[in-house]
C-alpha positions in Angstrom: 23.3 -155.1 28.2 20.1 -153.2 27.2 16.8 -154.7 28.4 13.6 -153.3 27.0 10.2 -154.1 28.5 6.9 -152.9 27.2 4.6 -152.0 30.0 1.7 -150.3 28.2 0.3 -149.9 24.7 -2.4 -147.6 23.6 -3.8 -146.2 20.4 -3.7 -142.5 19.6 -4.4 -140.5 16.4 -1.9 -138.3 14.7 -3.6 -135.1 15.9 -3.1 -136.2 19.6 0.7 -136.2 19.2 3.1 -133.4 18.9 4.9 -133.3 15.5 7.1 -130.7 13.8 5.3 -129.2 10.8 7.5 -128.7 7.7 7.2 -126.8 4.4 6.5 -128.5 1.1 9.2 -127.9 -1.5 8.7 -127.6 -5.3 12.0 -129.4 -6.0 10.2 -132.6 -5.0 8.3 -132.4 -8.3 11.2 -133.7 -10.4 10.0 -136.6 -12.5 11.0 -138.2 -15.9 7.3 -138.9 -16.6 8.1 -142.3 -18.0 4.4 -143.2 -18.3 3.4 -140.1 -20.1 3.8 -141.5 -23.6 1.7 -144.6 -22.9 -1.0 -142.5 -21.2 -1.2 -140.0 -24.0 -1.4 -142.8 -26.6 -4.3 -144.4 -24.8 -6.0 -141.0 -24.4 -5.5 -140.3 -28.1 -7.1 -143.6 -29.0 -10.1 -142.8 -26.8 -10.4 -139.4 -28.4 -10.3 -140.7 -31.9 -13.0 -143.2 -31.2 -15.1 -140.5 -29.6 -14.9 -138.5 -32.8 -15.8 -141.5 -34.9 -12.3 -142.0 -36.4 -10.7 -145.3 -37.1 -7.0 -145.8 -36.4 -4.5 -148.6 -37.1 -1.4 -150.2 -35.6 0.9 -147.6 -37.2 -0.5 -144.9 -34.9 2.4 -143.0 -33.2 2.5 -140.0 -30.8 5.1 -137.2 -30.6 5.2 -134.5 -28.0 7.3 -131.8 -26.4 5.7 -130.2 -23.4 8.1 -127.7 -22.0 6.2 -124.5 -22.6 8.7 -123.5 -25.4 8.1 -122.3 -28.9 7.4 -125.2 -31.2 6.3 -127.4 -28.4 3.1 -129.4 -28.7 1.6 -132.7 -29.5 1.1 -134.5 -32.9 0.4 -138.0 -34.1 1.0 -139.9 -37.3 -0.5 -143.0 -38.9 -3.5 -144.1 -40.9 -6.8 -142.6 -40.0 -10.2 -143.3 -41.6 -13.4 -141.3 -41.6 -16.7 -142.4 -43.1 -15.7 -140.7 -46.3 -11.9 -141.3 -46.8 -8.6 -142.7 -45.5 -5.8 -140.3 -44.6 -2.1 -140.9 -44.2 -0.4 -138.6 -41.7 3.4 -138.2 -41.5 5.5 -136.2 -39.1 7.6 -133.5 -40.8 10.2 -131.2 -39.5 12.0 -131.1 -36.1 9.1 -129.8 -34.0 6.2 -131.6 -32.4 3.7 -129.0 -33.2 0.3 -129.5 -35.0 1.8 -127.8 -38.1 4.7 -130.2 -38.3 2.9 -132.9 -40.3 1.8 -133.9 -43.8 -1.7 -135.1 -44.4 -2.6 -136.9 -47.6 -5.9 -138.4 -48.6 -5.1 -141.9 -49.7 -8.5 -143.0 -51.0 -12.2 -142.0 -51.1 -15.0 -144.3 -50.0 -17.7 -144.2 -52.6 -20.4 -146.7 -52.0 -18.7 -150.0 -51.3 -15.6 -149.0 -53.3 -12.2 -147.5 -52.5 -11.2 -145.0 -55.1 -7.5 -144.1 -55.5 -7.4 -142.4 -58.9 -9.5 -139.2 -58.8 -11.3 -137.3 -61.5 -11.0 -133.5 -61.6 -14.4 -133.3 -59.9 -13.4 -135.8 -57.3 -10.1 -133.9 -56.7 -12.1 -130.9 -55.6 -13.8 -133.1 -53.0 -10.4 -134.5 -52.0 -9.1 -131.0 -51.4 -12.1 -130.1 -49.3 -11.9 -133.3 -47.2 -8.2 -132.8 -46.6 -8.9 -129.2 -45.4 -11.7 -130.4 -43.1 -9.6 -133.2 -41.8 -6.7 -130.9 -41.1 -9.0 -128.7 -39.0 -10.1 -131.7 -37.0 -6.5 -132.9 -36.7 -5.4 -129.5 -35.3 -8.3 -129.5 -32.8 -7.4 -133.0 -31.6 -3.7 -132.1 -31.2 -4.6 -128.9 -29.2 -6.8 -131.0 -26.9 -4.1 -133.6 -26.4 -1.5 -130.9 -25.7 -3.7 -129.5 -23.0 -4.3 -133.0 -21.6 -0.5 -133.6 -21.6 0.3 -130.4 -19.7 -2.5 -131.2 -17.1 -1.1 -134.7 -16.6 2.4 -133.4 -16.0 1.2 -130.7 -13.6 -0.9 -133.3 -11.8 2.0 -135.7 -11.5 4.3 -132.9 -10.2 1.8 -132.0 -7.5 1.4 -135.6 -6.5 5.2 -135.9 -6.3 5.4 -132.8 -4.1 2.8 -134.2 -1.7 4.3 -137.7 -1.5 7.8 -136.3 -1.0 6.5 -133.8 1.5 5.0 -136.5 3.6 8.2 -138.5 3.4 10.1 -135.4 4.6 7.6 -135.0 7.4 8.3 -138.6 8.6 12.1 -138.1 8.4 12.0 -134.7 10.3 9.9 -136.3 13.1 12.0 -139.5 13.2 9.0 -141.6 12.5 9.5 -145.1 11.1 6.2 -146.8 10.2 6.8 -150.1 8.5 3.1 -150.9 8.4 2.4 -147.8 6.2 3.3 -147.6 2.6 3.9 -144.0 1.5 2.1 -144.6 -1.9 -0.9 -146.1 -0.2 -1.5 -143.2 2.2 -4.6 -141.1 1.7 -3.4 -137.5 1.2 -4.8 -134.4 -0.2 -3.9 -130.8 -1.1 -7.1 -129.5 0.7 -8.7 -130.1 4.0 -11.2 -132.9 4.1 -13.3 -134.6 6.8 -11.0 -136.9 8.9 -7.8 -135.3 7.5 -5.3 -133.1 9.4 -2.6 -130.7 8.0 0.9 -131.9 8.5 2.8 -129.7 6.0 2.6 -126.0 5.1 2.7 -124.6 1.6 6.3 -123.7 1.3 7.4 -122.5 -2.1 4.7 -124.3 -4.0 1.2 -123.4 -5.3 -0.3 -126.1 -3.0 -2.0 -124.9 0.1 -0.6 -127.6 2.2 -0.5 -131.4 2.7 -3.4 -133.0 4.5 -3.3 -136.6 5.6 -5.8 -139.0 7.0 -5.8 -138.8 10.8 -5.0 -142.5 11.3 -4.3 -144.2 14.6 -0.9 -145.2 15.9 0.1 -147.6 18.6 2.0 -145.9 21.3 4.0 -147.9 23.8 5.6 -146.9 27.1 8.9 -148.8 27.3 11.3 -149.2 30.1 15.0 -149.4 29.3 17.2 -150.9 32.1 20.9 -150.5 32.2 23.3 -151.9 34.7 25.0 -148.6 35.4 22.1 -146.0 35.2 18.7 -145.5 36.6 15.6 -146.8 34.7 13.7 -144.3 32.6 10.6 -144.4 30.5 10.2 -143.1 26.9 7.4 -143.0 24.3 8.0 -144.8 21.1 5.8 -145.2 18.0 5.6 -148.9 17.1 
């Protein structure tokens, strides 16, 4: 029967211990980005408000962000400016800023909404549609850039988190008190952080983690048929 007795416990930081450094791996970046649509929708709402545009419940987002031809970001719904209301519909099979139809639904003249246009008003309608199209394209391009940045940022975060998990596994460390997603980690050296992973086949310089303290215990294992020995365990 195994008998374990703790005879001494002390605190040491990570840098005081000998650990095997491992390489980060880009394959750890795999993700289905399930929150991307919600994040992009909220970012779009903020952007529309910043540009003084009013949106309604029919606002929808469409995107394909794979660096392929025809990829991009578009949105549909009802949008109002100070001068007019526009209806935007997705058209075609692509999610590119050209894959849409924009129609001016009504003009705001004074306190009235005008739906039937005179020839002179039609000239204004055409001009407003052209101006709104330019603004729409600008917003879509900005949202496309934002989407790619969010994907790249999430991929990098996944690489760092998975890299730290691999570091723990390679060094046979089991720390129940530490939640991987709550660890403070970085892709660059900061005060109080130490490097635990190399760059590997990623564009990240390495994985740096907060140099936190661990409790180290000297334990004695006694067996009936062998001599006592002492070992170091992380608890």
